[in-house]
TORTI-715637 format. One line per 8 residues: their letters; for each residue x, y, z of C-alpha. Coordinates in nm, 4 decimals, m for minus. Each point is the difference from the previous one (the first is absolute). Layout:
<pts>
a = X,Y,Z; ... $
</pts>
This chain:
<pts>
mpdinyei = m6.0783,13.4479,m12.6739; m0.1225,m0.3512,0.0974; 0.1146,m0.3074,m0.1800; m0.2563,m0.1154,m0.2567; m0.0872,m0.3652,0.0331; m0.0104,m0.1865,m0.3293; 0.0698,m0.3459,m0.1441; 0.1117,m0.0643,m0.3554 $
ikevgtls = m0.2065,m0.2836,m0.1214; 0.1447,m0.0174,m0.3551; 0.2469,0.1939,m0.2091; m0.1662,0.0143,m0.3349; 0.2867,0.1831,m0.1901; 0.2035,0.3074,m0.0579; m0.1278,0.2753,m0.2308; 0.3157,0.2143,m0.0046 $
tnptgwek = 0.3246,0.0779,0.1788; 0.1332,0.3547,0.0364; 0.3796,0.0930,m0.0035; 0.0114,m0.0024,0.3854; m0.1185,m0.3659,0.0005; m0.3527,0.0654,0.1233; m0.2529,m0.2214,m0.1714; m0.3674,0.0550,m0.0820 $
klkliswl = m0.1642,m0.3304,0.0782; m0.3328,m0.1700,m0.0070; m0.0507,m0.2039,0.3108; m0.2905,m0.1566,0.1871; 0.0049,0.1363,0.3541; m0.2144,m0.0252,0.3151; 0.0034,0.3407,0.1765; m0.0710,0.0096,0.3723 $
grdakydi = m0.1294,m0.3655,m0.0052; m0.2663,0.0787,m0.2512; m0.0808,m0.1917,m0.3186; 0.2913,0.0212,m0.2451; m0.0176,0.2495,m0.2850; 0.2174,0.0494,m0.3025; 0.2451,0.2774,0.0523; 0.2156,0.2030,m0.2298 $
rdwapdge = 0.2744,0.2154,0.1522; 0.3767,0.0613,0.0047; 0.2250,m0.2096,0.2332; 0.3505,0.0719,0.1102; 0.2600,m0.2572,m0.1213; 0.0145,m0.1611,0.3494; m0.3811,m0.0269,0.0125; m0.0186,0.1868,0.3331 $
kmgkgitl = m0.1231,0.3306,m0.1182; m0.2973,0.0861,m0.2357; m0.1352,0.2997,m0.1736; m0.3651,0.1037,m0.0538; m0.2092,m0.2326,m0.2008; m0.3357,m0.1159,m0.1031; m0.1971,m0.3050,0.1134; m0.2565,m0.1910,m0.2177 $
taeelkal = m0.2491,m0.2671,0.0803; 0.0123,m0.3033,m0.2298; m0.3075,0.1372,m0.1813; 0.1686,0.3446,m0.0474; 0.3191,m0.1734,m0.1322; m0.2173,m0.2082,m0.2406; m0.1769,0.3224,m0.1230; 0.3407,0.1733,m0.0489 $
kelladyn = 0.1248,m0.2988,m0.1969; m0.3062,0.0175,m0.2259; 0.0423,0.3826,m0.0462; 0.3622,m0.0455,m0.1010; m0.0865,m0.2814,m0.2417; m0.2321,0.2345,m0.1865; 0.2404,0.2999,0.0312; 0.1681,0.0616,m0.3469 $
ef = 0.2496,0.2712,0.0895; 0.3045,m0.2135,0.0465 $
</pts>
């Protein structure tokens, strides 16, 4: 499998940590030299490995924030 070229622009924060030390993080990442997008995925403790995740544009992240602000199930 070829290496995936990415650049972490900003680490926004950690959402959770599992017992093995992997952390689910929100980061701003540029994938393959493209415009940066917000990214939620699991990262190994050393930051070298990653799990599957989801990427969101700034507009999608804003829409998610608004949806969660109105969500009353918590």
